[in-house]
Backbone as a chain_set.jsonl record, in Angstrom:
{"seq": "MTSKLAVLAALLPTLALAQPPASEVAIDAEPHHHLVLENAQVRVFQVEVAPHAATLMHRHKPDYVFVTLGAAEIENDVAGKPPVSLKLQDGETRFSTGGFAHIAKNLADTPFRNVTIELLQPGPTTAAGGDEKPRELPGATITPIFTKDGVRVSDVRLKAGGVIPRHHHDAPHLVVAVTDLSLRSEVEGQTATTRTLKAGEVAWIPGGITHTLTNVAPGEARLITLEFQ", "coords": {"N": [[-15.268, -9.034, 54.82], [-16.57, -7.371, 53.015], [-14.998, -5.056, 53.177], [-12.592, -5.982, 52.103], [-13.332, -6.487, 49.449], [-13.899, -3.911, 48.663], [-11.371, -2.745, 48.782], [-10.069, -4.248, 46.798], [-11.561, -3.469, 44.557], [-10.83, -0.819, 44.442], [-8.183, -1.067, 43.764], [-8.189, -2.153, 41.194], [-8.272, -0.321, 38.868], [-5.643, 0.711, 39.039], [-4.105, -1.615, 38.749], [-4.826, -2.308, 36.161], [-3.711, -0.219, 34.701], [-1.076, -0.8, 35.137], [-0.517, -2.987, 33.599], [1.58, -4.543, 31.179], [2.235, -3.264, 27.838], [0.917, -4.68, 24.744], [2.909, -7.217, 23.227], [5.368, -6.267, 20.894], [6.245, -6.55, 17.477], [8.68, -6.625, 14.802], [7.93, -5.475, 11.477], [8.589, -7.339, 9.502], [8.464, -9.637, 10.915], [5.871, -10.062, 11.448], [3.19, -12.176, 11.009], [1.196, -11.832, 9.027], [2.236, -10.227, 7.118], [4.028, -10.376, 4.175], [7.092, -10.433, 2.751], [7.886, -9.374, -0.47], [9.461, -7.99, -2.235], [12.552, -6.312, -2.26], [14.816, -3.656, -2.218], [17.27, -1.01, -2.574], [15.597, 1.139, -2.31], [12.975, 0.463, -1.601], [10.913, -1.635, 0.533], [8.667, -4.176, 0.0], [5.564, -5.451, 0.951], [3.169, -8.02, 0.802], [-0.002, -8.136, 2.188], [-2.338, -9.931, 4.103], [-5.257, -10.394, 5.907], [-7.392, -12.452, 7.619], [-11.056, -12.72, 7.637], [-12.443, -10.939, 10.369], [-10.184, -11.266, 11.89], [-6.922, -10.336, 13.252], [-3.862, -8.466, 12.998], [-0.653, -8.933, 14.609], [0.649, -6.676, 17.106], [2.659, -4.426, 15.521], [5.569, -2.695, 14.292], [5.972, 0.213, 12.339], [8.651, 1.57, 10.932], [9.932, 3.195, 8.746], [8.418, 5.773, 6.602], [5.479, 4.952, 4.693], [3.566, 3.642, 1.882], [0.332, 2.411, 1.229], [-1.636, 0.143, -0.684], [-4.908, -0.679, -1.15], [-6.576, -3.751, -1.681], [-9.45, -4.715, -3.0], [-12.639, -3.932, -1.494], [-12.741, -2.839, 1.91], [-13.112, -3.023, 5.497], [-11.759, -1.867, 8.353], [-10.248, -1.786, 11.661], [-8.05, 0.442, 13.06], [-5.664, 0.222, 15.368], [-3.639, 2.15, 16.906], [-0.776, 2.218, 18.91], [-1.16, 3.736, 22.031], [-3.147, 5.463, 21.208], [-6.66, 6.236, 20.568], [-8.767, 3.687, 19.068], [-9.398, 3.634, 15.511], [-11.845, 3.446, 13.033], [-11.94, 2.396, 9.651], [-13.165, 2.643, 6.344], [-12.35, 1.305, 3.318], [-11.741, 1.55, -0.182], [-11.525, -0.517, -3.164], [-8.336, -0.471, -4.528], [-7.759, 1.923, -3.274], [-5.371, 4.231, -2.176], [-2.997, 5.166, 0.168], [-0.876, 7.319, 2.162], [1.354, 6.934, 4.893], [2.957, 8.307, 7.684], [5.868, 7.062, 9.18], [7.123, 5.5, 12.257], [5.555, 4.422, 14.343], [3.576, 1.996, 16.176], [1.129, -0.535, 15.592], [-2.044, -2.334, 15.593], [-3.875, -3.998, 13.145], [-7.182, -4.6, 12.618], [-9.467, -6.716, 11.049], [-12.666, -5.982, 10.206], [-14.537, -6.969, 8.523], [-16.428, -9.434, 6.567], [-14.926, -10.543, 4.647], [-11.58, -11.241, 3.367], [-8.986, -8.948, 4.33], [-6.884, -7.268, 2.283], [-3.804, -5.914, 1.253], [-1.139, -4.029, -0.336], [1.83, -3.113, 1.025], [4.198, -0.592, 0.987], [7.274, 0.196, 1.967], [9.129, 3.182, 2.217], [12.364, 3.672, 1.734], [14.246, 5.635, 1.289], [13.517, 8.483, 1.947], [12.515, 11.531, 0.387], [12.004, 14.986, -0.619], [8.898, 16.312, 0.61], [5.67, 16.667, -0.685], [2.53, 18.23, -0.518], [-0.41, 16.211, -0.172], [-2.534, 15.43, -2.944], [-2.271, 18.04, -4.481], [-2.067, 20.097, -7.487], [-2.337, 18.763, -9.826], [-3.987, 17.415, -12.657], [-6.038, 14.707, -13.975], [-4.623, 12.816, -16.694], [-5.831, 12.358, -19.863], [-5.758, 9.84, -22.201], [-5.493, 7.897, -25.301], [-7.804, 5.626, -24.685], [-6.939, 5.392, -22.068], [-6.33, 6.536, -18.687], [-4.487, 8.598, -16.548], [-4.165, 9.306, -13.267], [-2.892, 11.512, -11.014], [-2.19, 10.922, -7.587], [-0.836, 11.603, -5.131], [2.223, 13.23, -4.111], [4.789, 12.194, -2.159], [7.528, 12.158, 0.08], [9.284, 12.444, -2.042], [8.302, 10.668, -3.892], [6.217, 9.998, -6.551], [2.894, 9.23, -6.833], [0.513, 7.483, -8.7], [-2.688, 6.684, -10.173], [-3.431, 4.429, -12.567], [-5.329, 3.652, -15.387], [-6.314, 1.505, -17.957], [-8.306, 0.89, -20.721], [-9.497, -2.093, -22.415], [-7.224, -2.774, -24.914], [-6.292, -0.202, -24.686], [-3.852, 2.458, -24.838], [-0.788, 3.79, -23.642], [0.981, 6.257, -24.977], [4.288, 6.609, -26.492], [6.697, 7.25, -24.06], [9.008, 8.501, -21.588], [10.979, 7.194, -18.924], [12.903, 8.527, -16.549], [13.74, 7.778, -13.982], [13.546, 4.849, -11.791], [10.473, 2.924, -11.373], [7.74, 1.603, -9.44], [5.318, -0.852, -9.991], [2.082, -1.64, -8.982], [-0.269, -4.072, -9.176], [-3.689, -3.659, -9.404], [-5.836, -4.817, -10.637], [-5.893, -7.972, -12.451], [-3.227, -8.055, -14.757], [-2.134, -7.645, -18.136], [0.21, -6.495, -19.989], [1.677, -5.018, -22.798], [4.897, -4.029, -23.491], [6.697, -1.857, -25.422], [9.813, -1.216, -25.919], [12.164, 1.151, -26.937], [14.442, 0.094, -29.384], [14.432, -2.524, -28.575], [13.014, -5.887, -28.493], [9.481, -6.217, -28.347], [7.804, -6.918, -25.261], [5.613, -8.818, -23.128], [4.133, -8.317, -20.057], [2.76, -10.054, -17.387], [0.706, -9.807, -14.583], [-0.801, -10.807, -11.526], [-3.596, -9.565, -9.6], [-2.482, -7.614, -6.935], [0.155, -8.353, -7.168], [3.535, -7.207, -7.779], [5.854, -5.148, -9.658], [9.157, -4.138, -10.343], [10.414, -1.541, -12.19], [13.143, -0.581, -14.068], [14.846, 2.622, -14.425], [15.521, 5.007, -17.121], [14.372, 4.243, -19.568], [12.541, 4.297, -22.653], [9.323, 3.894, -23.788], [6.309, 2.336, -25.167], [3.097, 1.54, -23.906], [0.681, -1.003, -23.829], [-2.555, -2.262, -23.16], [-3.216, -5.544, -23.345], [-5.05, -7.313, -22.452], [-8.428, -8.688, -22.124], [-10.101, -7.117, -20.562], [-10.518, -4.122, -18.464], [-7.502, -2.643, -17.307], [-5.982, -1.904, -14.238], [-3.67, -0.122, -12.348], [-1.397, 0.898, -9.794], [1.132, 3.276, -9.724], [4.392, 4.004, -8.515], [6.584, 6.477, -8.767], [9.958, 7.126, -8.593], [12.018, 9.765, -7.551]], "CA": [[-15.284, -9.401, 53.408], [-16.953, -6.191, 52.252], [-13.859, -4.136, 53.106], [-11.602, -6.542, 51.166], [-13.838, -6.257, 48.097], [-13.756, -2.486, 48.38], [-9.944, -2.507, 48.511], [-9.778, -4.84, 45.493], [-12.171, -2.619, 43.541], [-10.028, 0.398, 44.334], [-6.891, -1.393, 43.145], [-8.328, -2.627, 39.818], [-7.787, 0.631, 37.859], [-4.185, 0.787, 39.112], [-3.561, -2.84, 38.178], [-5.014, -2.26, 34.71], [-2.707, 0.688, 34.149], [0.256, -1.375, 35.3], [-0.311, -4.101, 32.688], [2.501, -4.179, 30.106], [1.585, -3.189, 26.536], [1.011, -5.887, 23.919], [4.24, -7.415, 22.654], [5.519, -5.61, 19.603], [7.179, -7.24, 16.597], [9.052, -5.916, 13.582], [6.958, -5.75, 10.422], [8.947, -8.553, 8.766], [8.182, -10.781, 11.782], [4.414, -10.126, 11.615], [2.879, -13.286, 10.092], [0.292, -11.46, 7.934], [3.02, -9.429, 6.173], [4.923, -11.268, 3.413], [8.034, -9.637, 1.954], [7.923, -9.861, -1.857], [10.476, -7.261, -3.003], [13.398, -5.434, -1.44], [16.017, -3.086, -2.835], [17.773, 0.13, -1.806], [14.594, 2.195, -2.178], [11.699, 0.005, -1.038], [10.57, -2.999, 0.925], [7.261, -4.332, -0.369], [4.915, -6.569, 1.636], [1.777, -8.374, 0.559], [-0.654, -8.292, 3.49], [-3.678, -10.524, 4.071], [-5.808, -10.67, 7.236], [-8.648, -13.181, 7.449], [-12.213, -12.037, 8.213], [-12.579, -10.809, 11.825], [-8.895, -11.562, 12.525], [-6.114, -9.14, 13.487], [-2.409, -8.613, 12.999], [0.05, -8.652, 15.86], [1.169, -5.318, 17.238], [3.905, -4.372, 14.759], [6.082, -1.331, 14.171], [6.345, 0.8, 11.054], [9.723, 2.551, 11.136], [9.937, 4.215, 7.681], [7.162, 6.141, 5.977], [5.068, 3.915, 3.739], [2.354, 3.769, 1.085], [-0.361, 1.13, 1.101], [-2.649, 0.036, -1.738], [-5.939, -1.622, -0.723], [-7.042, -4.676, -2.718], [-10.813, -5.054, -2.618], [-13.229, -3.087, -0.454], [-12.353, -3.329, 3.24], [-13.474, -2.268, 6.697], [-10.78, -2.257, 9.355], [-10.014, -0.937, 12.824], [-6.626, 0.727, 13.203], [-5.363, 0.449, 16.787], [-2.279, 2.658, 17.068], [-0.375, 2.205, 20.321], [-1.265, 5.017, 22.719], [-4.207, 6.303, 20.642], [-7.951, 5.536, 20.461], [-8.954, 2.976, 17.792], [-10.058, 4.356, 14.421], [-12.412, 2.556, 12.018], [-11.748, 2.888, 8.29], [-13.731, 1.933, 5.207], [-11.431, 1.523, 2.205], [-12.224, 1.064, -1.464], [-10.568, -1.246, -3.988], [-7.355, 0.401, -5.151], [-7.492, 3.142, -2.505], [-3.939, 4.302, -1.886], [-2.747, 6.181, 1.191], [0.477, 7.5, 2.694], [1.432, 7.015, 6.356], [4.255, 8.631, 8.265], [6.314, 5.974, 10.05], [7.44, 5.811, 13.64], [4.489, 4.032, 15.253], [3.202, 0.581, 16.185], [-0.326, -0.673, 15.593], [-2.722, -3.584, 15.249], [-4.938, -3.823, 12.163], [-8.247, -5.595, 12.806], [-10.391, -6.818, 9.925], [-14.039, -5.99, 10.712], [-15.424, -7.433, 7.457], [-16.611, -10.875, 6.355], [-14.012, -10.909, 3.559], [-10.184, -10.959, 3.734], [-8.414, -7.616, 4.131], [-5.633, -7.433, 1.544], [-3.177, -4.711, 0.718], [0.296, -4.035, -0.606], [2.478, -2.08, 1.833], [5.495, -0.251, 0.385], [8.109, 1.051, 2.811], [9.989, 4.097, 1.463], [13.61, 3.59, 2.491], [15.065, 6.823, 1.055], [12.569, 9.592, 1.804], [13.0, 12.793, -0.168], [11.12, 16.121, -0.323], [7.48, 15.993, 0.758], [4.706, 17.567, -1.307], [1.206, 17.994, 0.062], [-1.249, 15.278, -0.913], [-3.502, 16.042, -3.85], [-1.603, 18.918, -5.425], [-2.905, 20.731, -8.498], [-2.297, 18.004, -11.059], [-5.258, 16.858, -13.109], [-5.87, 13.452, -14.717], [-4.243, 12.86, -18.109], [-6.672, 11.504, -20.687], [-5.022, 9.328, -23.351], [-6.342, 6.974, -26.065], [-8.179, 4.438, -23.936], [-6.222, 5.33, -20.786], [-6.358, 7.711, -17.811], [-3.473, 8.608, -15.488], [-4.622, 10.248, -12.25], [-1.97, 11.685, -9.885], [-2.832, 10.82, -6.273], [-0.053, 12.491, -4.271], [3.678, 13.077, -4.108], [5.276, 12.187, -0.776], [8.903, 11.66, 0.23], [9.915, 12.411, -3.35], [7.721, 9.587, -4.696], [4.978, 10.427, -7.2], [1.996, 8.076, -6.865], [-0.558, 7.702, -9.674], [-3.654, 5.627, -10.454], [-3.42, 4.284, -14.028], [-6.371, 2.753, -15.886], [-6.317, 1.318, -19.403], [-9.354, 0.037, -21.26], [-8.984, -3.149, -23.29], [-6.619, -2.17, -26.101], [-5.837, 1.152, -24.392], [-2.424, 2.677, -25.057], [-0.047, 4.957, -23.165], [1.947, 6.442, -26.065], [5.726, 6.668, -26.218], [7.059, 8.127, -22.96], [10.334, 8.188, -21.029], [11.151, 7.109, -17.469], [14.279, 8.798, -16.103], [14.01, 7.057, -12.733], [12.767, 3.611, -11.68], [9.147, 3.021, -10.777], [7.132, 0.373, -8.964], [3.951, -1.094, -10.445], [1.243, -2.488, -8.125], [-1.456, -4.475, -9.943], [-4.969, -3.663, -8.692], [-6.527, -5.897, -11.352], [-4.962, -8.79, -13.224], [-2.66, -7.239, -15.828], [-1.347, -8.183, -19.242], [0.628, -5.249, -20.619], [2.775, -5.134, -23.754], [5.82, -2.909, -23.44], [7.556, -1.731, -26.608], [10.946, -0.375, -25.54], [12.97, 1.528, -28.096], [15.651, -0.675, -29.607], [14.306, -3.882, -28.057], [11.826, -6.633, -28.887], [8.342, -6.002, -27.444], [7.571, -7.969, -24.271], [4.336, -8.728, -22.412], [4.253, -8.624, -18.621], [1.499, -10.467, -16.78], [0.692, -9.764, -13.124], [-2.075, -11.003, -10.843], [-3.93, -8.488, -8.672], [-1.68, -7.676, -5.708], [1.563, -8.567, -7.473], [4.267, -5.968, -8.043], [7.01, -5.236, -10.553], [10.088, -3.015, -10.271], [10.812, -1.198, -13.555], [14.306, 0.299, -13.996], [14.764, 3.893, -15.135], [16.3, 5.134, -18.343], [13.749, 3.56, -20.701], [11.483, 4.959, -23.409], [8.498, 2.804, -24.296], [4.864, 2.442, -25.33], [2.458, 0.512, -23.085], [-0.641, -1.355, -24.344], [-3.296, -3.289, -22.429], [-3.582, -6.61, -24.284], [-6.044, -8.172, -21.8], [-9.774, -8.392, -22.618], [-10.807, -6.193, -19.681], [-9.785, -2.944, -18.013], [-6.32, -2.818, -16.461], [-5.78, -0.834, -13.264], [-2.431, -0.276, -11.599], [-0.863, 2.058, -9.068], [2.568, 3.425, -9.975], [5.188, 4.856, -7.633], [7.739, 6.935, -9.542], [10.974, 7.584, -7.659], [12.734, 10.929, -8.085]], "C": [[-15.585, -8.186, 52.532], [-15.788, -5.237, 52.082], [-12.803, -4.651, 52.134], [-12.036, -6.316, 49.724], [-13.67, -4.798, 47.696], [-12.308, -2.147, 48.033], [-9.583, -3.026, 47.127], [-10.336, -3.976, 44.366], [-11.369, -1.344, 43.345], [-8.717, 0.144, 43.61], [-7.011, -1.723, 41.669], [-7.872, -1.614, 38.776], [-6.267, 0.735, 37.831], [-3.542, -0.429, 38.483], [-3.686, -2.843, 36.655], [-3.978, -1.363, 34.062], [-1.318, 0.085, 34.183], [0.527, -2.517, 34.331], [0.638, -3.691, 31.565], [1.765, -4.117, 28.775], [1.748, -4.491, 25.77], [2.407, -5.989, 23.325], [4.263, -6.861, 21.243], [6.549, -6.366, 18.772], [7.544, -6.321, 15.436], [8.094, -6.329, 12.472], [7.289, -7.04, 9.681], [8.823, -9.812, 9.624], [6.685, -10.94, 12.038], [3.876, -11.115, 10.585], [1.912, -12.957, 8.962], [0.996, -10.635, 6.857], [4.06, -10.325, 5.499], [5.792, -10.422, 2.485], [8.135, -10.223, 0.549], [8.959, -9.132, -2.705], [11.247, -6.355, -2.061], [14.572, -4.959, -2.27], [16.423, -1.857, -2.023], [16.693, 1.163, -1.53], [13.297, 1.751, -1.504], [11.828, -1.371, -0.4], [9.071, -3.122, 0.711], [6.72, -5.594, 0.279], [3.517, -6.769, 1.063], [1.163, -8.726, 1.908], [-2.028, -8.932, 3.283], [-4.085, -10.902, 5.49], [-7.185, -11.292, 7.042], [-9.819, -12.392, 8.049], [-12.232, -12.104, 9.739], [-11.317, -11.271, 12.57], [-8.11, -10.254, 12.655], [-4.638, -9.471, 13.358], [-1.892, -8.569, 14.427], [0.379, -7.161, 15.913], [2.525, -5.271, 16.524], [4.277, -2.923, 14.487], [6.396, -0.98, 12.727], [7.421, 1.856, 11.331], [9.766, 3.597, 10.018], [8.519, 4.653, 7.321], [6.779, 5.049, 4.973], [3.801, 4.319, 3.005], [1.661, 2.419, 1.11], [-1.47, 1.23, 0.07], [-3.639, -1.042, -1.314], [-6.403, -2.464, -1.907], [-8.416, -5.194, -2.325], [-11.323, -4.101, -1.553], [-12.946, -3.694, 0.919], [-12.922, -2.429, 4.327], [-12.581, -2.761, 7.821], [-10.837, -1.313, 10.557], [-8.512, -0.802, 12.982], [-6.348, 1.108, 14.649], [-3.896, 0.848, 16.921], [-1.952, 2.718, 18.551], [-0.441, 3.609, 20.905], [-2.345, 5.933, 22.197], [-5.527, 5.53, 20.625], [-8.053, 4.818, 19.112], [-9.708, 3.845, 16.784], [-10.566, 3.336, 13.413], [-12.285, 3.206, 10.645], [-12.509, 2.01, 7.314], [-12.9, 2.303, 3.987], [-11.993, 0.897, 0.943], [-11.119, 0.313, -2.207], [-9.633, -0.262, -4.686], [-7.051, 1.669, -4.384], [-6.054, 3.115, -1.985], [-3.684, 5.452, -0.927], [-1.281, 6.182, 1.606], [0.394, 7.576, 4.214], [2.846, 7.366, 6.775], [4.643, 7.543, 9.254], [6.564, 6.426, 11.478], [6.321, 5.483, 14.605], [4.288, 2.523, 15.167], [1.686, 0.495, 16.227], [-0.751, -2.121, 15.357], [-3.795, -3.23, 14.224], [-5.941, -4.955, 12.331], [-9.183, -5.566, 11.605], [-11.812, -6.956, 10.469], [-15.012, -6.63, 9.723], [-15.505, -8.953, 7.4], [-15.743, -11.396, 5.212], [-12.583, -10.602, 3.976], [-9.823, -9.499, 3.476], [-7.044, -7.805, 3.484], [-5.094, -6.06, 1.154], [-1.73, -4.993, 0.343], [0.877, -2.846, 0.145], [3.883, -1.851, 1.305], [6.231, 0.689, 1.324], [9.04, 1.882, 1.926], [11.288, 4.274, 2.245], [14.512, 4.806, 2.313], [14.161, 8.034, 0.868], [13.231, 10.858, 1.292], [12.054, 13.918, 0.203], [9.663, 15.694, -0.28], [6.638, 17.079, 0.106], [3.33, 17.228, -0.762], [0.395, 17.064, -0.822], [-2.213, 16.042, -1.805], [-2.833, 16.906, -4.89], [-2.598, 19.495, -6.431], [-2.949, 19.94, -9.798], [-3.658, 17.404, -11.374], [-5.01, 15.556, -13.857], [-5.473, 13.709, -16.17], [-5.111, 11.869, -18.868], [-5.905, 11.142, -21.957], [-5.934, 8.387, -24.132], [-6.625, 5.685, -25.278], [-7.506, 4.311, -22.589], [-6.386, 6.639, -20.019], [-5.285, 7.548, -16.74], [-3.85, 9.703, -14.5], [-3.578, 10.364, -11.146], [-2.736, 11.64, -8.564], [-2.134, 11.751, -5.277], [1.422, 12.285, -4.576], [4.141, 13.216, -2.67], [6.673, 11.602, -0.749], [9.61, 11.533, -1.122], [9.404, 11.325, -4.261], [6.371, 10.054, -5.225], [4.09, 9.204, -7.424], [0.808, 8.4, -7.769], [-1.422, 6.458, -9.811], [-3.807, 5.561, -11.976], [-4.482, 3.271, -14.432], [-6.31, 2.719, -17.408], [-7.487, 0.42, -19.786], [-8.713, -1.074, -22.086], [-8.475, -2.508, -24.58], [-6.101, -0.768, -25.885], [-4.324, 1.266, -24.445], [-1.954, 3.91, -24.287], [1.062, 5.178, -24.183], [3.381, 6.58, -25.551], [6.028, 7.705, -25.128], [8.361, 7.627, -22.333], [10.277, 8.165, -19.509], [12.622, 7.367, -17.14], [14.657, 7.897, -14.937], [13.205, 5.76, -12.698], [11.375, 3.872, -11.134], [8.649, 1.632, -10.407], [5.709, 0.309, -9.481], [3.27, -2.022, -9.441], [-0.027, -2.805, -8.902], [-2.691, -4.459, -9.045], [-5.897, -4.696, -9.313], [-5.46, -6.825, -11.929], [-4.514, -7.978, -14.44], [-2.006, -8.101, -16.892], [-1.001, -6.992, -20.119], [1.804, -5.506, -21.558], [3.601, -3.861, -23.724], [6.719, -2.95, -24.664], [8.642, -0.712, -26.291], [11.769, -0.089, -26.785], [14.225, 0.677, -28.186], [15.603, -2.095, -29.095], [13.057, -4.552, -28.618], [10.709, -6.399, -27.867], [8.163, -7.188, -26.51], [6.219, -7.742, -23.613], [4.545, -9.172, -20.97], [2.874, -8.92, -18.055], [1.64, -10.469, -15.265], [-0.709, -10.075, -12.628], [-2.33, -9.812, -9.915], [-3.164, -8.677, -7.369], [-0.216, -7.949, -5.95], [2.204, -7.237, -7.867], [5.401, -6.227, -9.019], [7.834, -3.97, -10.393], [10.625, -2.763, -11.675], [11.989, -0.23, -13.488], [14.092, 1.588, -14.781], [15.58, 3.87, -16.417], [15.699, 4.414, -19.531], [12.702, 4.47, -21.345], [10.632, 3.855, -24.023], [7.058, 3.224, -24.503], [4.228, 1.283, -24.578], [1.038, 0.281, -23.594], [-1.275, -2.434, -23.483], [-3.768, -4.341, -23.427], [-4.542, -7.616, -23.648], [-7.442, -7.797, -22.3], [-10.548, -7.393, -21.771], [-9.944, -5.009, -19.291], [-8.593, -3.344, -17.146], [-6.217, -1.627, -15.517], [-4.524, -1.129, -12.469], [-2.117, 1.026, -10.887], [0.632, 2.101, -9.357], [3.185, 4.352, -8.95], [6.458, 5.202, -8.391], [8.73, 7.588, -8.582], [11.821, 8.684, -8.307], [14.224, 10.638, -8.152]], "O": [[-14.976, -7.98, 51.483], [-15.588, -4.672, 51.007], [-12.184, -3.864, 51.419], [-11.212, -5.99, 48.87], [-13.343, -4.485, 46.551], [-12.044, -1.37, 47.116], [-8.887, -2.355, 46.366], [-9.677, -3.772, 43.346], [-11.24, -0.846, 42.227], [-8.197, 1.025, 42.925], [-6.028, -1.589, 40.94], [-7.141, -1.993, 37.861], [-5.663, 0.834, 36.764], [-2.549, -0.308, 37.765], [-2.794, -3.309, 35.946], [-3.43, -1.691, 33.009], [-0.472, 0.418, 33.352], [1.663, -2.981, 34.233], [0.511, -2.584, 31.043], [0.778, -4.828, 28.584], [2.607, -5.31, 26.097], [3.015, -4.981, 22.964], [3.29, -6.977, 20.498], [7.592, -6.775, 19.282], [6.825, -5.372, 15.123], [7.511, -7.413, 12.522], [6.383, -7.765, 9.27], [9.045, -10.921, 9.138], [6.272, -11.847, 12.761], [4.087, -10.914, 9.389], [1.81, -13.734, 8.013], [0.419, -10.374, 5.801], [4.874, -10.956, 6.174], [5.296, -9.781, 1.559], [8.428, -11.407, 0.38], [9.305, -9.604, -3.788], [10.673, -5.714, -1.181], [15.239, -5.747, -2.94], [15.96, -1.686, -0.895], [16.839, 1.981, -0.622], [12.597, 2.567, -0.905], [12.712, -2.158, -0.737], [8.296, -2.286, 1.175], [7.318, -6.666, 0.182], [2.774, -5.808, 0.864], [1.725, -9.508, 2.675], [-2.785, -8.527, 2.401], [-3.372, -11.625, 6.186], [-8.042, -10.716, 6.372], [-9.609, -11.501, 8.872], [-12.061, -13.171, 10.328], [-11.385, -11.627, 13.746], [-8.574, -9.197, 12.225], [-4.218, -10.607, 13.58], [-2.624, -8.205, 15.348], [0.386, -6.478, 14.889], [3.441, -6.007, 16.894], [3.42, -2.04, 14.455], [7.001, -1.762, 11.993], [7.131, 2.91, 11.898], [9.647, 4.787, 10.308], [7.544, 3.995, 7.685], [7.635, 4.32, 4.471], [3.065, 5.207, 3.434], [2.322, 1.384, 1.023], [-2.151, 2.249, -0.043], [-3.254, -2.198, -1.137], [-6.6, -1.945, -3.006], [-8.536, -6.019, -1.419], [-10.539, -3.528, -0.796], [-12.916, -4.915, 1.07], [-13.178, -1.245, 4.112], [-12.635, -3.931, 8.2], [-11.387, -0.214, 10.49], [-7.788, -1.796, 13.031], [-6.745, 2.181, 15.105], [-3.019, -0.009, 17.035], [-2.748, 3.207, 19.353], [0.137, 4.551, 20.361], [-2.473, 7.063, 22.667], [-5.519, 4.299, 20.664], [-7.492, 5.284, 18.12], [-10.54, 4.674, 17.153], [-9.817, 2.459, 12.982], [-12.494, 4.409, 10.493], [-12.503, 0.784, 7.433], [-12.763, 3.482, 3.659], [-12.638, -0.15, 0.986], [-9.935, 0.483, -1.919], [-10.086, 0.667, -5.355], [-6.172, 2.431, -4.789], [-5.591, 2.117, -1.433], [-4.104, 6.581, -1.178], [-0.556, 5.202, 1.431], [-0.514, 8.199, 4.763], [3.814, 6.79, 6.279], [3.825, 7.142, 10.081], [6.267, 7.557, 11.86], [6.143, 6.19, 15.596], [4.75, 1.863, 14.236], [1.027, 1.346, 16.825], [0.041, -2.987, 14.985], [-4.541, -2.269, 14.412], [-5.591, -6.129, 12.202], [-9.637, -4.498, 11.196], [-12.126, -7.948, 11.126], [-16.186, -6.815, 10.045], [-14.763, -9.662, 8.081], [-15.826, -12.572, 4.856], [-12.379, -9.773, 4.864], [-10.3, -8.893, 2.517], [-6.154, -8.424, 4.067], [-5.849, -5.166, 0.774], [-1.177, -6.046, 0.66], [0.466, -1.706, -0.071], [4.67, -2.79, 1.186], [5.854, 1.852, 1.461], [9.662, 1.357, 1.002], [11.316, 4.937, 3.282], [15.445, 4.999, 3.093], [14.045, 8.558, -0.24], [14.338, 11.216, 1.695], [11.367, 13.835, 1.221], [9.24, 14.821, -1.038], [6.868, 18.269, 0.321], [3.008, 16.056, -0.569], [0.487, 17.108, -2.049], [-2.651, 17.144, -1.477], [-2.822, 16.552, -6.069], [-3.812, 19.395, -6.25], [-3.539, 20.399, -10.776], [-4.38, 16.95, -10.487], [-3.898, 15.316, -14.327], [-5.916, 14.674, -16.793], [-5.124, 10.679, -18.554], [-5.458, 12.019, -22.696], [-7.043, 8.099, -23.68], [-5.791, 4.782, -25.218], [-7.498, 3.225, -22.01], [-6.556, 7.706, -20.61], [-5.183, 6.499, -16.104], [-3.857, 10.884, -14.846], [-3.384, 9.405, -10.398], [-3.8, 12.246, -8.435], [-2.782, 12.592, -4.654], [1.817, 11.306, -5.209], [3.908, 14.245, -2.035], [6.969, 10.653, -1.476], [10.428, 10.635, -1.325], [10.001, 11.07, -5.307], [5.494, 10.453, -4.459], [4.479, 8.262, -8.115], [0.176, 9.448, -7.631], [-0.965, 5.335, -9.599], [-4.259, 6.521, -12.6], [-4.535, 2.166, -13.89], [-6.26, 3.758, -18.065], [-7.643, -0.674, -19.246], [-7.529, -1.006, -22.417], [-9.21, -1.786, -25.254], [-5.522, -0.183, -26.801], [-3.603, 0.316, -24.144], [-2.626, 4.942, -24.277], [1.995, 4.377, -24.256], [3.634, 6.656, -24.349], [5.668, 8.875, -25.25], [8.758, 6.478, -22.526], [9.619, 8.998, -18.885], [13.481, 6.53, -17.417], [15.747, 7.326, -14.904], [12.28, 5.587, -13.492], [11.121, 4.903, -10.512], [9.073, 0.626, -10.975], [4.975, 1.295, -9.42], [3.816, -3.068, -9.091], [-0.782, -1.896, -9.249], [-2.735, -5.164, -8.037], [-6.652, -5.369, -8.61], [-4.27, -6.509, -11.902], [-5.322, -7.297, -15.073], [-1.409, -9.138, -16.602], [-1.831, -6.533, -20.904], [2.797, -6.124, -21.174], [3.081, -2.76, -23.906], [7.411, -3.937, -24.915], [8.424, 0.496, -26.382], [12.036, -0.984, -27.587], [14.976, 0.543, -27.219], [16.602, -2.812, -29.16], [12.162, -3.891, -29.145], [10.961, -6.384, -26.662], [8.348, -8.335, -26.917], [5.735, -6.612, -23.546], [5.065, -10.255, -20.703], [1.939, -8.137, -18.222], [2.575, -11.058, -14.723], [-1.694, -9.657, -13.236], [-1.392, -9.135, -9.495], [-3.187, -9.753, -6.771], [0.593, -7.796, -5.036], [1.522, -6.281, -8.236], [5.851, -7.36, -9.19], [7.29, -2.868, -10.316], [11.218, -3.652, -12.286], [11.854, 0.848, -12.908], [13.263, 1.642, -15.689], [16.231, 2.882, -16.755], [16.435, 4.004, -20.428], [12.07, 5.292, -20.682], [11.157, 2.976, -24.706], [6.634, 4.302, -24.085], [4.748, 0.167, -24.601], [0.276, 1.231, -23.774], [-0.618, -3.408, -23.114], [-4.626, -4.061, -24.265], [-4.82, -8.66, -24.239], [-7.629, -6.708, -22.843], [-11.564, -6.87, -22.227], [-8.795, -4.893, -19.718], [-8.681, -4.277, -16.348], [-6.347, -0.478, -15.941], [-4.332, -2.241, -11.978], [-2.517, 2.106, -11.319], [1.32, 1.086, -9.249], [2.589, 5.356, -8.56], [7.304, 4.341, -8.633], [8.37, 8.503, -7.842], [12.275, 8.556, -9.444], [15.001, 11.493, -8.575]]}, "num_chains": 1, "name": "protein.A"}
């Protein structure tokens, strides 16, 4: 009996190595990822993982940007690599190079929520951070975060009544609401409109417009913008 146990003990490491990896699914088949917008340049997913729950092993093919909604503590288990624990702040925005599969585990007592934006037409890459400084405007601040794959990502904050004066967008941009938003857009030659978004919702804004933007909500508005070159 002792010899059989010894043989079994010797085989256990080999058997463990022989186990197949966790099944892998495409991101749009992962039940915590919900597709909310798709066009030629992006696919956008709203992600929510319950406290102490985890996603399935899923693959990220393109590069992507993710915007965290609410403070979070997660474990990132990338296939073939040791797990990494991350503490993320509300509105924290990061870039990830695609071509990997992982499981995201929520370590916190609150839901882990983010908006994941796949970049379908990657362009030139610029190092994160850069030399750009925040732009201070009347009641508003625009802070560049990074430019990656030809996409310029900024953190925009407007106080109640804050205004971003007349400016032009050559190319389209994506808005990700970090807080609830109520923004009045005055486009040249058109009637002013007010766009309302809940935190975590997104809006695709076409290029070729000149407008003024005003926060008409009673509190601060915070949004992340992705400007496409």
